[in-house]
C-alpha positions in Angstrom: 36.9 52.2 50.6 36.4 55.0 52.6 34.1 54.3 55.8 31.8 57.6 57.0 31.6 57.9 60.5 28.1 58.5 62.2 26.5 59.8 65.2 24.5 57.9 67.6 21.2 59.4 66.1 22.0 58.0 62.2 23.6 54.9 63.6 20.3 53.9 65.1 18.9 54.6 61.6 21.3 52.7 59.8 21.2 50.0 61.6 17.2 50.0 61.1 17.7 50.2 57.5 20.3 47.2 58.0 17.9 45.2 59.8 15.2 45.6 57.4 17.1 44.7 54.3 18.4 41.7 56.5 14.8 40.5 57.3 13.9 41.0 53.5 16.9 38.9 52.8 16.3 35.7 55.3 12.5 35.7 54.4 13.0 35.8 50.7 15.9 33.0 51.2 13.7 30.9 53.4 10.4 31.3 51.3 12.4 30.1 48.0 13.6 26.6 49.8 9.8 25.9 50.8 8.1 26.6 47.5 10.3 25.2 45.3 8.4 21.9 44.3 5.9 24.1 42.1 7.3 24.6 38.4 5.5 27.5 36.0 5.8 28.8 32.7 6.0 32.7 31.8 5.6 33.5 28.0 7.8 36.5 28.0 6.1 38.6 25.2 6.1 35.9 22.9 10.3 35.8 22.5 10.9 33.2 24.6 8.8 30.4 27.0 10.3 30.3 30.6 9.8 26.6 32.2 11.0 27.4 36.1 10.4 26.9 39.8 8.4 29.3 41.8 11.2 29.2 44.2 13.6 31.4 41.7 10.7 34.1 42.2 11.9 35.6 45.8 15.7 34.5 45.2 16.8 37.3 43.1 15.7 39.7 45.8 18.5 38.1 47.8 21.0 39.3 45.4 19.9 42.6 45.1 19.8 43.0 49.0 23.2 42.1 49.3 24.6 44.6 46.7 22.8 47.2 48.3 24.1 46.1 51.8 27.8 45.5 49.9 27.2 49.2 48.4 26.5 51.1 51.3 27.4 48.9 54.4 30.5 47.3 53.1 31.7 44.0 51.9 31.8 42.6 56.0 28.0 43.5 56.4 27.2 41.9 53.5 28.9 38.7 54.6 27.2 38.5 57.8 24.0 38.8 56.5 24.9 35.9 54.0 26.1 33.8 57.1 22.7 34.6 58.8 20.7 33.1 56.3 22.4 30.0 56.2 21.5 29.7 60.0 18.0 30.7 59.2 17.4 28.0 56.3 18.8 25.5 58.6 16.7 26.5 61.0 13.5 26.0 59.2 14.7 22.9 58.3 14.8 21.5 61.8 11.1 22.9 62.0 10.0 21.3 58.6 11.4 18.1 60.0 10.2 18.2 63.2 6.4 18.8 61.5 6.9 16.3 59.4 7.6 14.0 62.4 4.5 14.2 64.4 1.4 12.5 63.4 -1.5 14.2 61.8 -5.0 13.9 63.7 -7.8 12.1 62.1 -9.6 15.9 61.6 -6.3 17.6 60.5 -7.2 19.5 56.9 -3.9 18.3 55.7 -2.7 14.9 56.6 0.5 13.2 56.4 0.7 12.1 53.0 -0.1 15.8 51.6 2.3 17.2 54.1 5.1 15.0 53.2 4.2 15.0 49.6 4.8 19.3 49.6 7.7 19.5 52.2 9.0 15.8 51.7 12.0 17.1 49.5 12.8 20.5 51.5 15.7 18.5 53.4 17.5 18.0 50.1 16.3 21.0 48.4 17.6 23.2 51.1 21.0 21.3 51.0 20.9 21.8 47.8 20.0 25.9 48.0 22.4 26.1 50.9 25.5 24.7 48.9 24.9 27.0 45.8 23.6 29.9 48.5 27.4 29.2 49.7 29.2 29.6 46.5 27.1 32.0 45.1 26.6 34.7 47.5 30.3 34.6 48.6 31.2 35.0 44.7 28.6 37.8 44.2 29.8 39.6 47.1 33.6 39.1 46.1 33.3 40.0 42.4 31.0 43.3 43.4 33.7 44.5 45.4 36.5 43.8 42.9 34.6 45.8 40.4 33.9 48.7 43.2 37.8 49.0 43.6 38.6 48.6 40.2 36.0 51.6 38.9 36.9 53.4 42.3 33.1 53.2 43.5 31.9 54.6 39.9 29.2 52.5 37.4 27.2 51.0 40.3 25.3 49.0 37.3 28.7 47.4 35.9 29.6 45.5 39.3 25.9 44.8 40.1 25.1 43.2 36.8 28.8 41.4 36.4 28.6 40.1 40.0 25.1 39.1 39.8 25.1 37.3 36.2 28.2 35.2 37.3 27.1 34.3 40.9 23.3 33.4 39.6 25.2 31.2 36.9 27.1 29.2 39.7 24.0 28.9 41.8 21.7 27.9 39.1 24.0 25.0 38.4 24.9 23.8 41.7 21.3 23.6 42.5 20.4 21.7 39.0 23.1 19.3 39.7 22.3 18.4 43.2 18.8 18.0 42.4 18.9 16.0 39.6 21.7 13.6 41.0 19.5 12.9 43.9 16.4 12.1 41.5 14.3 15.0 42.5 14.4 16.4 39.0 15.1 14.2 35.8 18.6 14.5 34.0 16.6 15.2 30.7 15.0 18.4 32.3 18.7 19.6 33.3 19.6 21.6 30.2 16.4 23.3 29.5 16.3 24.4 33.5 19.7 25.5 33.3 19.0 27.7 30.5 15.5 29.1 31.5 16.6 29.5 35.3 19.9 31.6 34.2 18.0 33.5 31.4 15.5 34.4 33.8 17.5 35.7 36.4 20.1 37.7 33.9 16.6 39.4 32.9 15.6 40.2 36.4 19.1 41.5 37.4 18.9 43.9 34.4 15.7 44.9 35.5 16.4 45.6 39.3 19.2 47.5 38.4 17.3 50.7 38.8 15.8 49.8 42.1 19.4 49.1 43.4 20.3 52.9 42.0 16.8 54.0 43.6 17.8 52.4 47.0 21.5 53.5 47.3 20.5 57.2 46.0 17.8 57.6 48.9 20.4 56.0 51.8 23.2 58.3 50.2 21.5 61.1 50.4 19.7 60.5 53.8 23.5 59.9 55.3 25.1 62.4 53.2 27.4 59.6 51.8 30.1 60.0 48.8 30.2 58.0 45.7 32.3 55.0 46.6 31.9 55.9 50.6 30.4 53.3 53.3 28.7 53.5 56.1 30.5 52.5 59.5 28.5 50.2 61.7 30.5 48.6 64.4 29.3 46.2 66.6 
């Protein structure tokens, strides 16, 4: 795709947008790994009842953001955000591990037992999430840009949903396989959680398409970016 060169002023603005999107991406990813042990149910207008982890709530945001970055900043910048998310997740894992290693005081509102109950499975969760994350995000970016080339930059909804549907199935399947094989989740919950997780992510992907269009429209208008064009942000 054609890259649009930027003057110094516009490049600074573009970098700010890129950094804000990156911050939202990394915070959503890290938080999803920390809160995953709570499960909830959601009655979708009486049609279907979802039983899913709260960790799934911020996770679709990461795919929305990589699609925005892929569309306006290009494949290279999207891959850089994914790599940054890997380092951020492992760094958060080190912090949780260090926090669980030091003994709680007698007057601590949260003792060691409660802390370990909440965060004890974080190591396995982060590992499972990272394996799924690696597969899913890179697949998402590859498929997104494949359809972008095929459609010559048109039909944003098509590449957004096709890439997200494929990558979210890989993500959900990989996470559940690792969590069930390590005993965190019982195998008899595998099928229903796979169905629930995938259906929920498909629903969110469909609902976030207008948000994707709005964000891409605003950025394109601000930088006078042509359809299918990408902003050049050389480092």
